[in-house]
N, C-alpha and C positions, 0 to 999 in steps of 0.2 A: 296368877301372879300380877300384881300391880307393877308393871314394868318401869313406869316413870319413877315410882318410889324406890324400886330396886336400883335404878340408875343413880338416884340421889344418895342411897346408902353406899354404893361403890365409890362415888366421888368423895364422900366424907371419909371413908376408910383410907382412900389414897392420899387425901390431904392431911389427915391426923395420925395415920398409922395406929389407930386405936379404936376398937369396937365400942368401948365405953364412951369415948368422946364423940364418936359418930352418933351413938344413940342419944346423947345429951343434945347435940346440935339439932337433931331431927325430932326430939321430943318423943322418942319411943324407947322401948326396953332393949337391953343387950340381946335378949333372946330373939327379938324381932329383927335386929340387925343381922344376927347369924342366920335366921330363917330366910331373909331376903337375899343374902349373899348365896346361900345354898341353892335357892330357887333359880337365881340368875345363872349360876354355874351349870346347873342341870339343864336349863333352857339352851345354853350355848354349847353344852357338852365340852367344857374346858375349864381348867382351874384358873381363877383370876387372882387369888390371894394365897400366898404361902403363909401358913400359920402354924404355930406350935404354942406351948404353954407360956412362952416368954416373949417371942418376937413375931412381928408381922412383916411381910414384904410383898410387893406386887410382882406378879409374874409379868413377862414381856407382853403376853396377850392382855393381862389385866391393865397394864399401863396404856396400851393402845386403845382398849375399849373405854377406859375411864376418860381419856382425852376426847374420844368421839362423843361420849355422853355429855361432857361439858359443852361441846358445840351445839348439840341437840337441845339441851336445856336452856342455853342462852338464846337460841332461836325461838323456842317456845315462849320464853319470858318476853321477848320482843313482840311476838305475835299477840300475846295477851295484853301487852301495854298498848298496842295499836287498837285492839278491840275496846279496851277501857276508855281510851281517848275518844274513840268513835261514839261511845255511849254518853260521853260527858261534854265533848267539844265538837261542834259541827265541822265535819270534814268529809272528804270523799265525794263521789258522784251521786247526785240526787236525780232519780228518774221521775219526771213530771209529765203527766198527761194534761193537756189543756184544750178546751174548745177552740176550734180553729178560728171562727169568725171573731169571737171576743178577743182572743189573743192577738190577732193581727191588728185590731183597732186600739186595744187598751192595756195590754199586759206588760209591754216592755218596760215602762217606768218602775213597776213593782220589781221585776227581775233585776233591773239595774241597781236599785237601792239595796236589794237583798244581797247581791254579790259584793257591794261596797262594804256592807256590814259584816259579811261572812266570807272573806276572801279565800278560805281554805276549802270551800265547797265549790264543786263544779256542777252545773245544771245541764241535764240532757232532756230537752223539751221535745215531746211528740204532740203535734197538733192533730186532734181527732176530727176526722171527717165522717166517721161512722161509729157504730156501737162497738165497744170492746169489753173483754173480760179483764177487769182491772188487776186482779191478783195474778191470773194466769200470765198476763203480759209482763208482770214483774215491775209495775209502777210503785213508787214509794208514796206519791201524793198526786192529787189531781185538782185542777180548778176547772170545773165542768158544770154543765147542766146534768143533774143526776140521771136523767134518762139516757145519757150518752154511755153510761157504764153499767156493768153488772158485777156481782161478786158477793159472796156471803161475808158476813162479819165485817162490813165496812162502817166506818164512822163518817157521818156527814154533818158538816157545820155550815149553815147558810152564810153567805157573804153579801148577796145583793139581789134585790128584785128589780128587774129591768122591764119597764113597760114598753110596749110598741107604740110607735107614732107614725101617722100618715104624713108624708112629705112630698113635695114636688119642687122643681126649680122655678124661679121667677119667669124664665123664658117660656116654660111649658104653660104656666098659669096665664101668662099674657096671651098666649095663643088659644088656649082651650077654656079659660075661665076657671073660677075657683068654686069647688063644691061647698055648699053650705050645710048640707045634711047627708047622712050616710047613703040614702037612696040615690043622691046625685052621682055617686061614684060609678054607677052603671053606664053613664054616658062618657066615661073617661077611659083612657088607656091605662091599664092596671099592670103593675109589676109586682111579682111575688116571690117569696122564698118557697122552695119546694118542700122543705122539711118541717114546716110549721104545723101541718096536720089539719088545716081547715077544710080541705077538699073543696075550696072555692066558696065556702060558707063563712061569713064573717059576722060577728056579734058586736054591736055597738050599744053602749049604755049612755043615755042622755043624763044631764044634770038632775032632771026630775025623776030619774029612776026608770024611765021607759026604755025597753029593750027593742032594738031593731036588728033584724036579720037581713043581710044583703048577700046575694050570690054574685061573685065577681069572677069572670074568666080572665086569666092572666095572658096578656100578649107576650110577656117575657117571664118565664119562671126559671130561677137559678138556685142552686143549693149552697150559695155562699153569699153572706150578707155584704161583704166588701165589694163584690162585683155588682150586687144589686144597688148599693149606694152610688157606684160610678154611673150606673144606668140612669138613676134619678138625677144626678148632677148633670148628665148629658142632655136632660130634657126629654127623655124617652117616655115619661109617664109618671103616674103617682105610685109610690112604693110605701109599704108598711115595713119599717125597720126598727130594730132594737134601738132604744134611745141613746145608748152610749156610743153607737156608731156614727150618729149625726149631730152630736152636741156642738162640735166646732162649726159645722155647716149651718146650724140654726142660729148660732151666735153671730156669725159673720154674714148671714143672709144668703149664702149660696143655696140653701134649701129653706123652704118656708113650711111651718107646721099647718096642717089642715085638720079641720074638725076638732080643734083643741078642747072644746067643751065636752066631747064624747070620749068615753073610755072604750078601747078595743079590748074585749073581754077574753078572747080565746087565743091570744098570742103573747101573753106575758111570759117572761122567762125568769127562772130562778137559777142563780149561780151559787155553787157551793164548793167548799174545799172538802175533799174526801181522802181518807187514808185507811190502811188496813188496821183492823182491831187486833193489835199484838200486845202481849203483856209488857215487852220491853221495846219501846219505840226508840229509834235511833235519835241522836242529838240533832242530826241534820234535818230529819223529818220534823221533829218537834219545833226546831227553830223556824222552819219554813211555814209551818201551820200557824204558829203564833205571830210571825211577822206578817203573813198575808191577812190574817183577821184584823190586826191593828191597821194595816195599810188601807184596807177597804173601809174601815170605820172613818179614817181620816180623809179619804178621797171619794166617798159615796156621792157627795154633792157634785163634784167635778164630773163624775161619770153619769149622773142621772138628773141633772138640772140645767136647763138652758137659761136659768135666772131671768125669767120674764114673767110678768104678772099674767100675761095671756097664755103662758105655757108653764103650768105649775109643775114643780119637781116631783118625781117619784120618790118614795121613801125607801131607804136601805132596809134590807131584811133585818129582823130582830136577830140577835146573836145569843141564843140560849146555850145552855150546856149541851155537850155533844149528844146527837141523837143517831140512832141506827138507821141505816138505809136498808130497805128491804131488798 
């Protein structure tokens, strides 16, 4: 028995006191109305409608049950309405996974502008310090380095390529001197991120295409770029940091770029927006994905360029159609 349809039949009978009118209202035959009523009465083991060849009347049990059915169907209609609005109008809580270091330095303006545009959405942000299973953890969307997450059937859309830059404070360079070529770094105090995966081996590419490998032992190794930046600002040594973390420092002179003619090859980072490959993506997820892509297009230069002829800007990642992440 289709119990919801049977409830609708009973409600229409109670309202019209006519099998024929109930059938017309529901777009079914008189025989189907009779069948649904009989199935419902059998299911409940009680008579709901008194009927003879001329008249219909509701039993006491029938009136009570029909009243309850109206409440249930009204509640179902409201739930369906909420679901439909959620599929078409951004609302509800959006669970966002975000790379910790990038988020602490650069993500707040995006979140602020998104919430101003979509005030019915609430953001629940989880900063990632380690690898997570995206789908199992229940995230809706992520702004991450793809290596930070796993999960089958994920959509990945590139947002930004962030190049690494070697920096040091003016005070440190005044005391220790400025390296002019990669091999000079071995004579300096070196600060490093522990998660970049170089194992102390760094690759530098010169303007003429010559590749230099340098092994550097870190005096300070830390797993957070924000703390590494503070160490560089304090004059503790030379650090290699993602460009977006030190843009302001390079512009105001708190940190100085080193070996600007050389490209550090094995520490570039790709930032992407990811979300689960579902047939019906929610409006809140779609709105956040579209907003984030547009925001990064508009702000790529602010995130990746110190606007200096001696410090050329990194280029934002191309934004092709969605590609699957393995």
